[in-house]
All heavy atoms as a GROMACS GRO file, in nm:
protein
  439
    1MET      N    1  -0.372   0.248  -0.740
    1MET     CA    2  -0.478   0.166  -0.683
    1MET      C    3  -0.486   0.186  -0.532
    1MET      O    4  -0.594   0.189  -0.476
    1MET     CB    5  -0.454   0.020  -0.718
    1MET     CG    6  -0.567  -0.070  -0.677
    1MET     SD    7  -0.723  -0.036  -0.758
    1MET     CE    8  -0.714  -0.145  -0.894
    2ASP      N    9  -0.372   0.202  -0.467
    2ASP     CA   10  -0.372   0.223  -0.323
    2ASP      C   11  -0.443   0.353  -0.287
    2ASP      O   12  -0.511   0.360  -0.185
    2ASP     CB   13  -0.229   0.226  -0.269
    2ASP     CG   14  -0.163   0.089  -0.276
    2ASP    OD1   15  -0.235  -0.012  -0.274
    2ASP    OD2   16  -0.038   0.083  -0.282
    3GLU      N   17  -0.429   0.455  -0.371
    3GLU     CA   18  -0.495   0.582  -0.344
    3GLU      C   19  -0.646   0.568  -0.350
    3GLU      O   20  -0.718   0.626  -0.269
    3GLU     CB   21  -0.448   0.688  -0.442
    3GLU     CG   22  -0.303   0.728  -0.424
    3GLU     CD   23  -0.257   0.830  -0.526
    3GLU    OE1   24  -0.339   0.915  -0.565
    3GLU    OE2   25  -0.141   0.823  -0.565
    4ILE      N   26  -0.693   0.492  -0.446
    4ILE     CA   27  -0.838   0.469  -0.458
    4ILE      C   28  -0.889   0.396  -0.334
    4ILE      O   29  -0.993   0.432  -0.278
    4ILE     CB   30  -0.870   0.390  -0.586
    4ILE    CG1   31  -0.836   0.475  -0.708
    4ILE    CG2   32  -1.016   0.346  -0.587
    4ILE    CD1   33  -0.844   0.399  -0.839
    5GLN      N   34  -0.816   0.296  -0.289
    5GLN     CA   35  -0.857   0.221  -0.170
    5GLN      C   36  -0.858   0.311  -0.047
    5GLN      O   37  -0.948   0.302   0.036
    5GLN     CB   38  -0.765   0.101  -0.147
    5GLN     CG   39  -0.812   0.011  -0.035
    5GLN     CD   40  -0.948  -0.051  -0.064
    5GLN    OE1   41  -0.969  -0.110  -0.170
    5GLN    NE2   42  -1.040  -0.037   0.029
    6LYS      N   43  -0.762   0.401  -0.034
    6LYS     CA   44  -0.759   0.495   0.079
    6LYS      C   45  -0.882   0.584   0.078
    6LYS      O   46  -0.943   0.609   0.183
    6LYS     CB   47  -0.633   0.581   0.074
    6LYS     CG   48  -0.507   0.507   0.111
    6LYS     CD   49  -0.386   0.598   0.099
    6LYS     CE   50  -0.258   0.522   0.121
    6LYS     NZ   51  -0.138   0.606   0.100
    7ILE      N   52  -0.920   0.634  -0.040
    7ILE     CA   53  -1.039   0.719  -0.050
    7ILE      C   54  -1.163   0.641  -0.009
    7ILE      O   55  -1.248   0.691   0.065
    7ILE     CB   56  -1.053   0.774  -0.193
    7ILE    CG1   57  -0.941   0.874  -0.223
    7ILE    CG2   58  -1.190   0.840  -0.212
    7ILE    CD1   59  -0.930   0.916  -0.367
    8ILE      N   60  -1.174   0.518  -0.055
    8ILE     CA   61  -1.288   0.434  -0.019
    8ILE      C   62  -1.293   0.412   0.132
    8ILE      O   63  -1.399   0.421   0.195
    8ILE     CB   64  -1.284   0.300  -0.096
    8ILE    CG1   65  -1.308   0.326  -0.244
    8ILE    CG2   66  -1.387   0.202  -0.040
    8ILE    CD1   67  -1.281   0.208  -0.334
    9ASN      N   68  -1.179   0.383   0.190
    9ASN     CA   69  -1.173   0.360   0.336
    9ASN      C   70  -1.211   0.484   0.414
    9ASN      O   71  -1.273   0.475   0.520
    9ASN     CB   72  -1.034   0.312   0.376
    9ASN     CG   73  -1.002   0.174   0.325
    9ASN    OD1   74  -1.090   0.097   0.288
    9ASN    ND2   75  -0.874   0.143   0.318
   10GLN      N   76  -1.177   0.601   0.363
   10GLN     CA   77  -1.205   0.726   0.434
   10GLN      C   78  -1.350   0.770   0.419
   10GLN      O   79  -1.406   0.830   0.510
   10GLN     CB   80  -1.114   0.837   0.383
   10GLN     CG   81  -0.969   0.818   0.420
   10GLN     CD   82  -0.877   0.919   0.352
   10GLN    OE1   83  -0.918   0.991   0.262
   10GLN    NE2   84  -0.752   0.922   0.395
   11THR      N   85  -1.412   0.744   0.304
   11THR     CA   86  -1.545   0.796   0.279
   11THR      C   87  -1.657   0.698   0.310
   11THR      O   88  -1.771   0.738   0.330
   11THR     CB   89  -1.562   0.838   0.132
   11THR    OG1   90  -1.545   0.724   0.048
   11THR    CG2   91  -1.463   0.945   0.094
   12GLY      N   92  -1.628   0.571   0.313
   12GLY     CA   93  -1.731   0.471   0.331
   12GLY      C   94  -1.784   0.423   0.198
   12GLY      O   95  -1.770   0.493   0.096
   13PRO      N   96  -1.844   0.307   0.194
   13PRO     CA   97  -1.884   0.246   0.067
   13PRO      C   98  -1.990   0.323  -0.011
   13PRO      O   99  -1.982   0.333  -0.134
   13PRO     CB  100  -1.934   0.107   0.106
   13PRO     CG  101  -1.960   0.112   0.252
   13PRO     CD  102  -1.873   0.220   0.307
   14GLU      N  103  -2.089   0.381   0.056
   14GLU     CA  104  -2.196   0.451  -0.015
   14GLU      C  105  -2.143   0.575  -0.087
   14GLU      O  106  -2.169   0.596  -0.206
   14GLU     CB  107  -2.310   0.489   0.079
   14GLU     CG  108  -2.384   0.370   0.138
   14GLU     CD  109  -2.317   0.315   0.263
   14GLU    OE1  110  -2.221   0.377   0.314
   14GLU    OE2  111  -2.360   0.209   0.311
   15LYS      N  112  -2.069   0.657  -0.014
   15LYS     CA  113  -2.014   0.778  -0.075
   15LYS      C  114  -1.909   0.743  -0.180
   15LYS      O  115  -1.899   0.811  -0.283
   15LYS     CB  116  -1.953   0.869   0.031
   15LYS     CG  117  -2.056   0.940   0.114
   15LYS     CD  118  -1.991   1.037   0.211
   15LYS     CE  119  -2.096   1.108   0.295
   15LYS     NZ  120  -2.035   1.203   0.389
   16ALA      N  121  -1.831   0.640  -0.154
   16ALA     CA  122  -1.729   0.598  -0.251
   16ALA      C  123  -1.794   0.556  -0.383
   16ALA      O  124  -1.747   0.593  -0.490
   16ALA     CB  125  -1.645   0.485  -0.194
   17LEU      N  126  -1.903   0.480  -0.377
   17LEU     CA  127  -1.973   0.439  -0.499
   17LEU      C  128  -2.028   0.559  -0.574
   17LEU      O  129  -2.020   0.565  -0.697
   17LEU     CB  130  -2.087   0.342  -0.466
   17LEU     CG  131  -2.046   0.197  -0.446
   17LEU    CD1  132  -2.169   0.114  -0.405
   17LEU    CD2  133  -1.984   0.139  -0.571
   18ALA      N  134  -2.082   0.655  -0.502
   18ALA     CA  135  -2.135   0.775  -0.566
   18ALA      C  136  -2.023   0.851  -0.638
   18ALA      O  137  -2.039   0.894  -0.752
   18ALA     CB  138  -2.203   0.864  -0.463
   19ARG      N  139  -1.910   0.865  -0.571
   19ARG     CA  140  -1.797   0.936  -0.631
   19ARG      C  141  -1.740   0.859  -0.750
   19ARG      O  142  -1.705   0.918  -0.853
   19ARG     CB  143  -1.688   0.960  -0.526
   19ARG     CG  144  -1.733   1.060  -0.420
   19ARG     CD  145  -1.634   1.077  -0.310
   19ARG     NE  146  -1.520   1.157  -0.356
   19ARG     CZ  147  -1.417   1.188  -0.280
   19ARG    NH1  148  -1.412   1.147  -0.154
   19ARG    NH2  149  -1.318   1.260  -0.327
   20LEU      N  150  -1.729   0.728  -0.736
   20LEU     CA  151  -1.681   0.645  -0.847
   20LEU      C  152  -1.776   0.653  -0.966
   20LEU      O  153  -1.733   0.653  -1.081
   20LEU     CB  154  -1.664   0.499  -0.803
   20LEU     CG  155  -1.544   0.469  -0.714
   20LEU    CD1  156  -1.553   0.328  -0.660
   20LEU    CD2  157  -1.415   0.489  -0.791
   21GLY      N  158  -1.904   0.660  -0.938
   21GLY     CA  159  -2.003   0.671  -1.045
   21GLY      C  160  -1.981   0.795  -1.130
   21GLY      O  161  -1.989   0.791  -1.253
   22VAL      N  162  -1.952   0.906  -1.065
   22VAL     CA  163  -1.925   1.031  -1.137
   22VAL      C  164  -1.802   1.014  -1.226
   22VAL      O  165  -1.802   1.051  -1.344
   22VAL     CB  166  -1.906   1.149  -1.038
   22VAL    CG1  167  -1.856   1.272  -1.110
   22VAL    CG2  168  -2.036   1.176  -0.965
   23VAL      N  169  -1.698   0.956  -1.171
   23VAL     CA  170  -1.574   0.937  -1.246
   23VAL      C  171  -1.597   0.840  -1.362
   23VAL      O  172  -1.553   0.865  -1.476
   23VAL     CB  173  -1.462   0.885  -1.154
   23VAL    CG1  174  -1.338   0.846  -1.234
   23VAL    CG2  175  -1.427   0.989  -1.049
   24LEU      N  176  -1.669   0.732  -1.337
   24LEU     CA  177  -1.693   0.633  -1.442
   24LEU      C  178  -1.777   0.689  -1.555
   24LEU      O  179  -1.753   0.658  -1.672
   24LEU     CB  180  -1.759   0.508  -1.383
   24LEU     CG  181  -1.667   0.418  -1.300
   24LEU    CD1  182  -1.746   0.306  -1.235
   24LEU    CD2  183  -1.554   0.364  -1.385
   25ARG      N  184  -1.876   0.772  -1.523
   25ARG     CA  185  -1.956   0.834  -1.630
   25ARG      C  186  -1.866   0.914  -1.723
   25ARG      O  187  -1.882   0.909  -1.845
   25ARG     CB  188  -2.067   0.921  -1.572
   25ARG     CG  189  -2.188   0.841  -1.531
   25ARG     CD  190  -2.308   0.930  -1.498
   25ARG     NE  191  -2.288   1.011  -1.378
   25ARG     CZ  192  -2.307   0.969  -1.254
   25ARG    NH1  193  -2.345   0.845  -1.232
   25ARG    NH2  194  -2.289   1.050  -1.153
   26GLY      N  195  -1.771   0.985  -1.666
   26GLY     CA  196  -1.677   1.061  -1.748
   26GLY      C  197  -1.589   0.970  -1.833
   26GLY      O  198  -1.566   0.996  -1.951
   27LEU      N  199  -1.541   0.862  -1.773
   27LEU     CA  200  -1.457   0.768  -1.848
   27LEU      C  201  -1.537   0.696  -1.956
   27LEU      O  202  -1.490   0.676  -2.068
   27LEU     CB  203  -1.394   0.666  -1.753
   27LEU     CG  204  -1.282   0.716  -1.663
   27LEU    CD1  205  -1.243   0.609  -1.562
   27LEU    CD2  206  -1.162   0.755  -1.747
   28PHE      N  207  -1.657   0.653  -1.921
   28PHE     CA  208  -1.740   0.578  -2.017
   28PHE      C  209  -1.772   0.661  -2.140
   28PHE      O  210  -1.787   0.607  -2.249
   28PHE     CB  211  -1.870   0.531  -1.952
   28PHE     CG  212  -1.855   0.408  -1.865
   28PHE    CD1  213  -1.963   0.361  -1.794
   28PHE    CD2  214  -1.735   0.339  -1.855
   28PHE    CE1  215  -1.952   0.247  -1.714
   28PHE    CE2  216  -1.723   0.226  -1.776
   28PHE     CZ  217  -1.832   0.180  -1.705
   29SER      N  218  -1.782   0.792  -2.124
   29SER     CA  219  -1.813   0.876  -2.240
   29SER      C  220  -1.695   0.885  -2.336
   29SER      O  221  -1.711   0.929  -2.450
   29SER     CB  222  -1.853   1.017  -2.194
   29SER     OG  223  -1.743   1.085  -2.140
   30GLN      N  224  -1.578   0.839  -2.293
   30GLN     CA  225  -1.459   0.848  -2.375
   30GLN      C  226  -1.416   0.716  -2.437
   30GLN      O  227  -1.319   0.712  -2.513
   30GLN     CB  228  -1.343   0.902  -2.290
   30GLN     CG  229  -1.369   1.040  -2.235
   30GLN     CD  230  -1.258   1.084  -2.142
   30GLN    OE1  231  -1.142   1.054  -2.164
   30GLN    NE2  232  -1.295   1.156  -2.037
   31VAL      N  233  -1.485   0.608  -2.405
   31VAL     CA  234  -1.446   0.476  -2.458
   31VAL      C  235  -1.561   0.415  -2.537
   31VAL      O  236  -1.676   0.460  -2.531
   31VAL     CB  237  -1.402   0.379  -2.346
   31VAL    CG1  238  -1.281   0.432  -2.271
   31VAL    CG2  239  -1.515   0.352  -2.248
   32SER      N  240  -1.530   0.310  -2.609
   32SER     CA  241  -1.629   0.244  -2.694
   32SER      C  242  -1.731   0.167  -2.610
   32SER      O  243  -1.708   0.134  -2.494
   32SER     CB  244  -1.560   0.147  -2.790
   32SER     OG  245  -1.508   0.036  -2.719
   33GLU      N  246  -1.842   0.138  -2.674
   33GLU     CA  247  -1.947   0.058  -2.608
   33GLU      C  248  -1.893  -0.079  -2.570
   33GLU      O  249  -1.927  -0.133  -2.465
   33GLU     CB  250  -2.068   0.044  -2.700
   33GLU     CG  251  -2.183  -0.029  -2.636
   33GLU     CD  252  -2.308  -0.032  -2.723
   33GLU    OE1  253  -2.317   0.048  -2.818
   33GLU    OE2  254  -2.395  -0.115  -2.694
   34GLU      N  255  -1.808  -0.135  -2.655
   34GLU     CA  256  -1.749  -0.266  -2.627
   34GLU      C  257  -1.665  -0.263  -2.498
   34GLU      O  258  -1.676  -0.353  -2.414
   34GLU     CB  259  -1.662  -0.311  -2.744
   34GLU     CG  260  -1.604  -0.450  -2.725
   34GLU     CD  261  -1.520  -0.495  -2.843
   34GLU    OE1  262  -1.517  -0.425  -2.946
   34GLU    OE2  263  -1.459  -0.601  -2.832
   35LEU      N  264  -1.585  -0.159  -2.480
   35LEU     CA  265  -1.505  -0.148  -2.358
   35LEU      C  266  -1.593  -0.129  -2.236
   35LEU      O  267  -1.565  -0.186  -2.130
   35LEU     CB  268  -1.406  -0.032  -2.369
   35LEU     CG  269  -1.282  -0.057  -2.454
   35LEU    CD1  270  -1.201   0.069  -2.469
   35LEU    CD2  271  -1.198  -0.168  -2.395
   36ARG      N  272  -1.699  -0.051  -2.249
   36ARG     CA  273  -1.792  -0.032  -2.136
   36ARG      C  274  -1.855  -0.165  -2.098
   36ARG      O  275  -1.863  -0.200  -1.979
   36ARG     CB  276  -1.900   0.070  -2.172
   36ARG     CG  277  -1.848   0.211  -2.186
   36ARG     CD  278  -1.960   0.312  -2.198
   36ARG     NE  279  -2.050   0.290  -2.308
   36ARG     CZ  280  -2.044   0.350  -2.426
   36ARG    NH1  281  -1.949   0.440  -2.449
   36ARG    NH2  282  -2.132   0.325  -2.520
   37LEU      N  283  -1.900  -0.239  -2.197
   37LEU     CA  284  -1.964  -0.368  -2.171
   37LEU      C  285  -1.865  -0.466  -2.108
   37LEU      O  286  -1.899  -0.536  -2.013
   37LEU     CB  287  -2.022  -0.426  -2.299
   37LEU     CG  288  -2.100  -0.555  -2.286
   37LEU    CD1  289  -2.213  -0.541  -2.187
   37LEU    CD2  290  -2.152  -0.600  -2.421
   38ASP      N  291  -1.743  -0.470  -2.159
   38ASP     CA  292  -1.640  -0.558  -2.102
   38ASP      C  293  -1.616  -0.523  -1.955
   38ASP      O  294  -1.601  -0.612  -1.871
   38ASP     CB  295  -1.510  -0.547  -2.179
   38ASP     CG  296  -1.517  -0.613  -2.316
   38ASP    OD1  297  -1.611  -0.691  -2.341
   38ASP    OD2  298  -1.426  -0.586  -2.398
   39PHE      N  299  -1.612  -0.394  -1.924
   39PHE     CA  300  -1.590  -0.351  -1.786
   39PHE      C  301  -1.704  -0.398  -1.696
   39PHE      O  302  -1.681  -0.455  -1.590
   39PHE     CB  303  -1.576  -0.198  -1.780
   39PHE     CG  304  -1.560  -0.146  -1.641
   39PHE    CD1  305  -1.438  -0.149  -1.578
   39PHE    CD2  306  -1.670  -0.095  -1.572
   39PHE    CE1  307  -1.424  -0.100  -1.448
   39PHE    CE2  308  -1.657  -0.047  -1.444
   39PHE     CZ  309  -1.532  -0.051  -1.381
   40VAL      N  310  -1.826  -0.373  -1.740
   40VAL     CA  311  -1.942  -0.412  -1.659
   40VAL      C  312  -1.947  -0.563  -1.642
   40VAL      O  313  -1.973  -0.613  -1.532
   40VAL     CB  314  -2.073  -0.358  -1.722
   40VAL    CG1  315  -2.195  -0.414  -1.651
   40VAL    CG2  316  -2.073  -0.206  -1.717
   41MET      N  317  -1.921  -0.636  -1.749
   41MET     CA  318  -1.922  -0.782  -1.740
   41MET      C  319  -1.813  -0.830  -1.645
   41MET      O  320  -1.832  -0.928  -1.573
   41MET     CB  321  -1.906  -0.845  -1.878
   41MET     CG  322  -2.025  -0.823  -1.970
   41MET     SD  323  -2.183  -0.876  -1.899
   41MET     CE  324  -2.153  -1.050  -1.881
   42GLY      N  325  -1.699  -0.763  -1.643
   42GLY     CA  326  -1.593  -0.799  -1.549
   42GLY      C  327  -1.636  -0.777  -1.405
   42GLY      O  328  -1.595  -0.852  -1.316
   43LEU      N  329  -1.718  -0.676  -1.382
   43LEU     CA  330  -1.767  -0.650  -1.246
   43LEU      C  331  -1.867  -0.755  -1.199
   43LEU      O  332  -1.863  -0.798  -1.084
   43LEU     CB  333  -1.835  -0.513  -1.239
   43LEU     CG  334  -1.746  -0.392  -1.242
   43LEU    CD1  335  -1.832  -0.265  -1.244
   43LEU    CD2  336  -1.652  -0.388  -1.124
   44ILE      N  337  -1.958  -0.794  -1.287
   44ILE     CA  338  -2.066  -0.883  -1.245
   44ILE      C  339  -2.038  -1.030  -1.275
   44ILE      O  340  -2.112  -1.115  -1.229
   44ILE     CB  341  -2.201  -0.842  -1.307
   44ILE    CG1  342  -2.196  -0.848  -1.459
   44ILE    CG2  343  -2.241  -0.705  -1.260
   44ILE    CD1  344  -2.329  -0.824  -1.524
   45GLY      N  345  -1.936  -1.058  -1.352
   45GLY     CA  346  -1.904  -1.196  -1.385
   45GLY      C  347  -1.972  -1.241  -1.512
   45GLY      O  348  -2.047  -1.166  -1.575
   46GLU      N  349  -1.948  -1.362  -1.549
   46GLU     CA  350  -1.997  -1.415  -1.676
   46GLU      C  351  -2.133  -1.482  -1.666
   46GLU      O  352  -2.195  -1.510  -1.766
   46GLU     CB  353  -1.895  -1.514  -1.733
   46GLU     CG  354  -1.762  -1.451  -1.768
   46GLU     CD  355  -1.774  -1.345  -1.876
   46GLU    OE1  356  -1.852  -1.363  -1.971
   46GLU    OE2  357  -1.706  -1.243  -1.863
   47ALA      N  358  -2.183  -1.510  -1.548
   47ALA     CA  359  -2.311  -1.578  -1.534
   47ALA      C  360  -2.423  -1.493  -1.590
   47ALA      O  361  -2.436  -1.375  -1.560
   47ALA     CB  362  -2.339  -1.608  -1.387
   48GLY      N  363  -2.502  -1.550  -1.676
   48GLY     CA  364  -2.613  -1.480  -1.736
   48GLY      C  365  -2.570  -1.372  -1.833
   48GLY      O  366  -2.639  -1.273  -1.851
   49ALA      N  367  -2.458  -1.392  -1.897
   49ALA     CA  368  -2.400  -1.289  -1.983
   49ALA      C  369  -2.496  -1.246  -2.094
   49ALA      O  370  -2.505  -1.128  -2.125
   49ALA     CB  371  -2.269  -1.339  -2.044
   50ASP      N  372  -2.568  -1.339  -2.153
   50ASP     CA  373  -2.657  -1.303  -2.264
   50ASP      C  374  -2.770  -1.211  -2.217
   50ASP      O  375  -2.803  -1.114  -2.285
   50ASP     CB  376  -2.716  -1.428  -2.328
   50ASP     CG  377  -2.611  -1.510  -2.402
   50ASP    OD1  378  -2.506  -1.453  -2.435
   50ASP    OD2  379  -2.636  -1.628  -2.424
   51LYS      N  380  -2.829  -1.240  -2.105
   51LYS     CA  381  -2.939  -1.158  -2.053
   51LYS      C  382  -2.888  -1.020  -2.012
   51LYS      O  383  -2.950  -0.919  -2.043
   51LYS     CB  384  -3.006  -1.226  -1.934
   51LYS     CG  385  -3.084  -1.349  -1.970
   51LYS     CD  386  -3.147  -1.411  -1.849
   51LYS     CE  387  -3.220  -1.539  -1.884
   51LYS     NZ  388  -3.277  -1.602  -1.765
   52VAL      N  389  -2.776  -1.016  -1.943
   52VAL     CA  390  -2.723  -0.889  -1.895
   52VAL      C  391  -2.679  -0.803  -2.012
   52VAL      O  392  -2.706  -0.683  -2.016
   52VAL     CB  393  -2.606  -0.911  -1.797
   52VAL    CG1  394  -2.540  -0.780  -1.760
   52VAL    CG2  395  -2.655  -0.980  -1.671
   53ALA      N  396  -2.611  -0.862  -2.109
   53ALA     CA  397  -2.561  -0.785  -2.222
   53ALA      C  398  -2.675  -0.718  -2.297
   53ALA      O  399  -2.661  -0.607  -2.346
   53ALA     CB  400  -2.482  -0.876  -2.316
   54SER      N  401  -2.790  -0.783  -2.304
   54SER     CA  402  -2.902  -0.723  -2.376
   54SER      C  403  -2.968  -0.611  -2.295
   54SER      O  404  -3.038  -0.528  -2.350
   54SER     CB  405  -3.005  -0.829  -2.410
   54SER     OG  406  -3.065  -0.881  -2.293
   55LEU      N  407  -2.944  -0.607  -2.164
   55LEU     CA  408  -3.005  -0.507  -2.079
   55LEU      C  409  -2.915  -0.385  -2.054
   55LEU      O  410  -2.962  -0.280  -2.016
   55LEU     CB  411  -3.041  -0.568  -1.943
   55LEU     CG  412  -3.148  -0.676  -1.945
   55LEU    CD1  413  -3.163  -0.736  -1.806
   55LEU    CD2  414  -3.281  -0.620  -1.991
   56VAL      N  415  -2.786  -0.402  -2.073
   56VAL     CA  416  -2.691  -0.294  -2.042
   56VAL      C  417  -2.682  -0.198  -2.157
   56VAL      O  418  -2.642  -0.234  -2.266
   56VAL     CB  419  -2.552  -0.352  -2.007
   56VAL    CG1  420  -2.452  -0.239  -1.986
   56VAL    CG2  421  -2.560  -0.440  -1.885
   57HIS      N  422  -2.722  -0.074  -2.133
   57HIS     CA  423  -2.714   0.031  -2.233
   57HIS      C  424  -2.647   0.150  -2.167
   57HIS      O  425  -2.714   0.233  -2.107
   57HIS     CB  426  -2.852   0.071  -2.285
   57HIS     CG  427  -2.925  -0.042  -2.349
   57HIS    ND1  428  -2.890  -0.092  -2.472
   57HIS    CD2  429  -3.028  -0.116  -2.305
   57HIS    CE1  430  -2.972  -0.192  -2.503
   57HIS    NE2  431  -3.056  -0.209  -2.402
   58LEU      N  432  -2.514   0.156  -2.176
   58LEU     CA  433  -2.443   0.265  -2.106
   58LEU      C  434  -2.418   0.380  -2.195
   58LEU      O  435  -2.371   0.396  -2.289
   58LEU     CB  436  -2.311   0.210  -2.049
   58LEU     CG  437  -2.330   0.097  -1.950
   58LEU    CD1  438  -2.195   0.044  -1.908
   58LEU    CD2  439  -2.405   0.145  -1.829
   0.00000   0.00000   0.00000
């Protein structure tokens, strides 16, 4: 986790998000839809879970 934080600190938030997006796309292709949804819900929180869950198609 410390290594990830170092990369984020060195690259800045915009570039870090872009790089994380590439990595996450690779990881998401290897896990179930349920795990992807759980991950996304963990990021955004539980508020409005029903609406968000119906909109998220990863």
